[in-house]
N, C-alpha and C positions, 0 to 999 in steps of 0.2 A: 216515268212510272213511279208511283209512291212505294215506300217500303212495305206498307200494309198490303197493297195489291200484289206486290212481288211475293210476299209470304203466302198469301192465299193461293196464288197460281202455283207456287212451289209445292204446297200441300196437295193441290188438285193433280199436279203432275205426278207426285208420289203415289197418290191413289190410283191414277190411271196405270202407272207402272206396275203396281201390285196386281191389278186385274189382268194386265198383259202377261205377267209372270205366271199366273194361275193357268192361263190358256197355253202359253208357250212352253211351260215345263212338260206337260203331257205331250205336246207336239214334238218337242226336241227329243224326248225319249223314244217316241214312236219312230221318228225319222232316223235317229241315231242308232237304235238297237235293231230296228226291223228294215231299215232302208225303204220305208214305205211312205209315200207322199199322200197324206190324208187331207184333201181339201174340205172334207166334211167336218173337220174338227171345230170350225166356227159354229156350225149348227148345233153341236152338242152344248155349247155355251147358251145358245138360244133355247134348247130343250130344257136346260136347267132353269132358266128364267120362267118358262111356261109352266114347268112343274111346280115352281114356287108359287106362281099366281094361282094355279089350280088348287093346291093344297091349302094355301092361305084363305082362299074363298070358301073351301069346305070346312076348315077348322076355325077360322077367325083368328089364328095365331101365326105370327111370322116364325116363331121358334119351332112350332110343330111342322110348319111347311119346310123349314130348313132340315129338320131331322128326317122327314120323309123324302124330300127331294134328292138328297145325296144318294141313298141306296137306289132310288128309282133311276137317277142319271147313270149310276153304275150299271144297272140292269139294261138300260137302253143301249149303252155302249157295248156290253157283252153280246146282246142280241144282234147288233149290227156287225160285230166282229164275227159271230158265228154264221150269220146269213150271207154276208157280203164280203167283208174285208179279208178273211182268211183264204178266200179263193183267189185273191189278187197278190198274195205275197211273192209268188214265183213269176208274176207277170212283170212286164217292163213298166217304166214310170209313166209312159203315155197311157197305158191301159188303166193304171191306178188313178191318174188325173181324171180321165173320162168317167170312170165308174164312180169315183167319189163326188165328182160334180153332179152326176145323176142323183146321188143320195141327197145332195143339197137341195135340188129341185123337188124331190119327193117329200122331204121333211118340211120344207117351206110351204108347199101346198098342203101337206098333212095338217100342220098347225092352223092354216087358214080354214080348212074344212072343219076342224074340231072346235076352234075358238073364234073364228071369224078374222077379218082383216083389221078390225079396229084395235088400236093399242090398248093393252091392259095395264092396270096399276096394281102394285103390291103395297099394302099399307106398311109404313115404317113401324118397327117395334116401339112401344111406348117408352120403354126403358132407355131408348137411345134417341129420343126426340130432344130438341134444344141444342145448345152448343156450349163450348168451353171457350173462355177468354184466353186466347194465346198471346195477345198483346193488347195494349190500351186501345179500346174502341173496336177490337176485332173479335168476333165470335165465330168459331169454326164448328160446323155441325158434329155432334157426337157420332152420328152414324158413319160419316165419312172417316172419322178417326178410327172407328171400329173396323171398317174395311181394311185400313192400313195395318192395324194391330192383328187382325185375323189373317191377313196375307203374310205378314212377317212370321207369325206363329206357324203357319202352314209351310212356309219356306224353310224354317228351322226343322220341322218334322220331316220334310222331304229330304233335306240334307242328311239327317240322321238315318233315314231309311236307305238312302243310296250309298252313303259312306260307311255305315257302321253295322249293317245287317247282311245276312247271307244272301237274301234276295237282291239287295242292292249290289253286292259283289258280282252276282250273276248278271245283273243289268249292265254294270260297268264293263264286265268282260264281254257281254254280247255286243255292246256298242263298239268295242275295240275289234273283236274277231268272232262274229257269230258262228261261222262254220267250225271253228276250233271248240267253242263251247258245246256245240251239238256233238262233236266227235268225242268229247269227254263224257258223254252219257246224259247230259242235261236234256230234258224234254223242251226243246226250243219253242215248240208250238204253244205249250202251256205258258212258258215265259212270255211269249208274245201276247197271249191272251191277258195275262196279269198286267203287263205294261199298258196294253190298249185300254183295258177296263179302268185302271187307275188314272190314266190320262183323261178319259171321258169323265170320270168323277171330278177331277180337278177343274175341267172346263165347265161342268155343271155347277160346281161350287161358285165359280166366278159369276155365272149367270144368276144364281140365287142371290149373291151379295149385291149385284148390280141392279136387281129388279126393283127395289124400293126407290132408287134415285133415277132410273131410266124408264122409258116406255118399253113394255114388253110387246114386241111386234115381230112379224115375219121378216127374216133377213137381217135381224139386228146383229148377228155375229159376223156378217160378211166383211165389214170394214176392219173389225178387230182381228180377223184372220190374217189380213194383209199385214197389219202391224206385228202380229205374232210371228209371221215368217221373217220379217225384218229383224225381230228380236233374236231368233235362233241363228240367223246368218251372222249377225254381229257378235253374238255371244260364243258361237262355235257349236256346230251340230252335235248333239248328244251330251252337251255340258249343262248340268243344272245350275252350277255356279255362274257360268257365262250367261244363261238365260235370265237369271235373277238380276245381275248387274246391267245387262243390256236392256232389260225391261224397264228398270228405273231410269236409265239414260234416255230411252225412247220416250217414256212418259213425260219426263221433264222437258226434253227438246220439243216434243209436240205441243205441250201446254204453254210453256214459256214463249216458244216461237210465235204461236198465234196471238199471244198477248203483246209481245214486245216488238215484233217486226214492223207493224204500221207506225209505231212511235219512232223507231229508228229511221224508217224511210222519210219521215217528216224533216229530218236533218238535211235531206238532199233534194226534196221535191215538194210540190204543193200538197196540201192535206188530202184533197180528193184523189189525186194520183197515188199518194203514199198509202192510202187505205187499200187500193186495188193491188198495187205492186207488193205491199207488205203481206196481204192475204195470200197472194200467189206464191211468194217466196216461203211463207210459213208452211204451206202444204208440201213444199219440196225439201224442207230442212232435214227430216229424218233420212231421206234417201241420199242427200248430199253427205250427211254424216256417215251413213253406211258405206258409200263409195270411198270416202276419205279413210275410214278404218280399214276397209278391205285392201286399199292400196298399200298399206303398211303391214297388215295382218291378214293375208288372203284366207286363212282358215278360221278367222274370227279371233276374238280376244282370248278365249280360253278353250282351245280345241281339245277334244279327247285324244290323248296320246297313246299310241300303241306301246305296250310294255314288252 
């Protein structure tokens, strides 16, 4: 593999990691604070992408679509929390899994009914078309760099909110010992609602940012949801820092593995067999990495510690 291709795939892996973090950050907070398994978190990413497509078609501007899609994604998340999820907080994990899987089916069929099954496209903002020369002969798209920059800025803002504000203190305390926080007089249901709504908005933001470079279609969040669960298990449930570092790790392993494994297999077998074996191994790499990490750190890289 050439240095140019390695750099491109590294940037693509970083971009995938940023999108995974935006999804996994809300998921790890919901799971860590509320002990709630939300399989429908991936469809909130899909809802964000469809909202971006709808508002972009109505306004003709990506920036207007971004400004409108974020509060709309937050509203959808709060409506789901009020109608469905708050009734499941005291139920066991099996009930939560079954109910949220039902939400997946309903929302996937809902977007099919509203927008059809055909993939939609969101136009890329004109200001971010073209590319920047990151090395001799290599142009990398401005928009993909903007996704990386926007994700890093969001990660910094989220760190500040969680580590330096009163709400963040309550979230961290809730992730450590929710019953004790409730016993101290904190309205734990309201805290749950804030965490859930913020997580839904982060997932929607990831969908909006991904919409111009991916097809907006039903079920687009399902595969990313699996990767997001891998991220929060590797990073440590409830840990935003762990989710960030684990998302970058998963994004790089997923992207570089799919690019490099067939070439590595050619050192040991014929090219045709190397492609098949390399592709199969590449799809397993992140799970192998997860198993290796958990063998040494069963609670993840940066677990939330009780104080």
